[in-house]
C-alpha positions in Angstrom: 77.9 65.8 -95.8 81.3 66.7 -94.2 81.8 70.4 -93.5 84.7 72.1 -95.5 88.0 72.8 -93.7 88.2 76.3 -92.4 90.9 77.1 -95.0 88.5 76.1 -97.7 85.5 78.1 -96.6 84.5 80.9 -98.9 83.7 84.4 -97.9 81.9 87.0 -100.0 84.2 89.6 -101.9 85.0 92.6 -99.7 82.9 95.5 -101.1 83.8 98.0 -98.4 83.3 97.9 -94.7 79.6 98.8 -94.1 78.7 102.1 -92.5 76.4 100.0 -90.4 79.3 98.2 -89.0 81.0 101.4 -88.0 77.7 102.6 -86.4 77.6 99.2 -84.4 81.1 99.8 -83.0 80.2 103.4 -82.1 77.1 102.2 -80.3 79.1 99.6 -78.5 81.3 102.2 -77.2 78.3 103.8 -75.5 76.7 100.5 -74.4 79.6 98.2 -73.5 77.7 95.7 -71.6 76.9 92.0 -72.1 73.1 92.6 -72.0 73.3 95.1 -74.9 75.7 93.0 -76.9 74.1 89.6 -76.6 70.8 91.1 -78.0 72.7 92.3 -81.0 75.3 89.6 -81.5 73.9 88.7 -84.9 74.4 92.2 -86.0 78.0 92.1 -84.9 78.5 88.8 -86.8 76.9 90.2 -90.0 78.1 93.9 -90.0 81.5 93.7 -88.3 83.0 90.3 -88.2 82.0 89.0 -91.7 83.2 92.1 -93.6 86.5 91.9 -91.8 86.8 88.3 -92.7 86.1 89.1 -96.3 88.8 91.7 -96.3 91.2 89.2 -94.8 90.2 86.6 -97.5 90.7 89.1 -100.3 94.2 90.0 -98.9 95.4 86.5 -99.5 96.0 87.1 -103.2 98.3 90.1 -102.9 100.1 88.5 -100.0 101.1 85.5 -102.2 103.2 87.9 -104.2 105.2 89.7 -101.4 104.8 87.6 -98.3 103.6 84.0 -99.0 105.1 82.7 -95.7 102.4 84.5 -93.8 99.1 83.0 -92.6 96.0 84.9 -93.6 93.1 83.0 -92.4 89.7 84.8 -91.8 89.1 82.6 -88.7 92.5 82.6 -87.1 93.9 86.1 -88.1 90.9 88.0 -86.7 90.9 89.0 -82.9 88.0 88.1 -80.8 85.7 90.9 -79.7 85.9 89.9 -76.1 88.4 91.8 -73.8 90.6 90.0 -71.3 89.6 91.7 -68.1 91.1 89.4 -65.6 94.0 91.7 -64.7 92.6 95.0 -65.8 90.9 97.7 -63.8 88.8 98.4 -66.9 86.1 95.7 -66.9 84.3 96.7 -70.1 83.8 93.3 -71.7 84.2 94.1 -75.4 86.7 95.8 -77.6 85.3 98.6 -79.7 87.3 98.0 -82.8 87.7 95.0 -85.1 91.3 93.9 -85.8 93.4 91.3 -87.2 97.2 90.2 -87.0 99.0 88.3 -89.7 101.8 86.1 -88.5 104.1 83.6 -90.0 102.5 80.2 -90.6 102.5 78.1 -87.4 103.0 81.1 -85.1 100.3 82.3 -82.7 98.8 85.8 -82.8 100.6 88.2 -80.4 104.0 89.5 -80.2 106.1 86.4 -81.0 107.6 87.9 -84.2 107.4 90.5 -86.8 104.1 90.7 -88.7 101.2 92.8 -89.9 98.3 94.4 -88.0 95.1 96.0 -89.1 92.2 97.5 -87.2 89.0 99.4 -87.9 87.3 101.6 -85.4 85.0 104.6 -85.4 87.2 107.6 -86.4 90.3 105.7 -87.4 91.5 102.9 -89.6 95.1 101.7 -89.1 97.5 99.3 -90.8 100.9 98.6 -89.4 103.8 96.2 -89.5 106.8 95.2 -87.6 107.2 94.1 -84.0 105.7 95.7 -81.0 107.0 95.2 -77.5 109.7 92.6 -78.4 110.9 90.3 -75.6 114.3 91.2 -74.1 116.2 88.6 -76.1 114.5 89.7 -79.3 115.3 93.2 -78.6 119.0 92.4 -78.2 119.0 90.4 -81.4 117.4 93.2 -83.4 119.8 95.8 -82.1 122.7 93.6 -82.9 121.4 93.0 -86.5 120.9 96.9 -86.8 124.5 97.4 -85.8 126.0 94.6 -87.8 123.8 95.0 -91.0 123.5 98.8 -90.8 123.6 99.3 -94.5 120.8 96.9 -95.0 118.7 98.4 -92.4 119.3 102.0 -93.6 118.4 101.1 -97.1 115.0 99.9 -95.8 114.1 102.8 -93.5 115.5 105.7 -95.6 114.0 104.4 -98.9 112.1 107.4 -100.2 108.8 105.8 -100.8 109.0 104.0 -97.5 109.8 107.2 -95.6 107.1 109.1 -97.6 104.4 106.5 -96.6 105.4 105.9 -93.0 107.7 108.8 -91.9 109.7 106.5 -89.7 109.6 104.0 -86.9 106.9 104.5 -84.3 106.9 103.9 -80.6 108.9 104.7 -77.5 112.7 105.2 -77.5 115.4 105.3 -74.9 117.0 108.4 -73.6 120.5 107.0 -74.1 122.0 104.4 -76.3 121.6 101.0 -74.8 124.4 99.3 -72.9 126.9 97.6 -75.1 127.0 100.5 -77.7 128.9 103.7 -77.6 126.9 106.9 -77.3 128.5 108.0 -80.6 127.5 104.7 -82.4 126.7 105.6 -86.0 123.3 103.7 -85.6 122.6 105.3 -82.1 119.3 106.8 -83.3 117.9 103.4 -84.3 119.4 101.5 -81.5 117.4 103.6 -79.0 114.1 102.2 -80.2 112.2 99.9 -78.0 109.6 98.9 -80.7 110.2 98.4 -84.4 107.1 99.0 -86.3 105.6 101.5 -88.9 102.0 102.3 -89.6 99.6 104.3 -91.7 96.2 105.7 -90.6 93.2 106.8 -92.6 89.9 108.4 -91.7 87.1 105.9 -91.2 85.6 106.6 -94.5 88.4 105.1 -96.4 87.6 101.5 -95.3 84.0 102.0 -96.8 85.4 101.5 -100.3 86.0 98.1 -102.0 89.4 99.4 -103.1 90.5 99.6 -99.3 91.9 96.1 -100.0 94.4 97.7 -102.3 95.3 100.4 -99.8 96.0 97.9 -97.1 97.9 95.5 -99.5 100.2 98.3 -100.8 100.9 99.5 -97.2 101.9 96.0 -96.1 103.9 95.4 -99.2 105.9 98.6 -98.6 106.6 97.5 -95.0 107.6 94.0 -96.0 111.4 94.5 -96.2 111.4 95.7 -92.5 109.2 92.8 -91.5 111.6 90.3 -93.1 114.7 92.1 -91.7 113.2 91.8 -88.1 112.2 88.1 -88.5 115.7 87.3 -89.8 117.2 89.2 -86.9 115.3 87.2 -84.2 115.6 83.9 -86.1 111.9 83.6 -86.9 112.3 83.5 -90.7 
């Protein structure tokens, strides 16, 4: 019998990230070796990877309402546990969190556009959205959009509920307004940003509950106007 396509595979409902999954990641921090992990790979698959895939699967329904153009696939969206150590002095082979990145359909995970990010690790759970480390041409387009469509941008980032949830844009900023814009530009504060993303953190216990799906979905929905503004700015929408 033919196997179902990945998009049609079913995952159990998300009932909360298991405490045992958090404990596995905590132990992995202390024992980050191939020998230790390979003996316990089945535990990783059952206690860490599968619950995250179930969470991704359950997020599909709310995403259809506010961002249907995004790809939520339990196989494609989740990051691999293996670290790329080729150019790093840190040779530990495994990541000690489980994470996912939701991008526009047909786009690769990474920093090619504005999207949504989620990770779970011992001590912190984080959900964020926007674009981190945009390429130089993307950065110029975003700044131009902020300058040219300032009213639209300000309506997003100064919205009361948006500001209450996120506070403001995260990440590094320039000391001076970038070249091409006057130091007294009315949008100077926002033009100085090098990254354009917002996020929300919880203690690890928050993800142990089934309703964590709703926490993540509401966070992503609130960030969606920013995500869409950025993708329009760089021509990815």
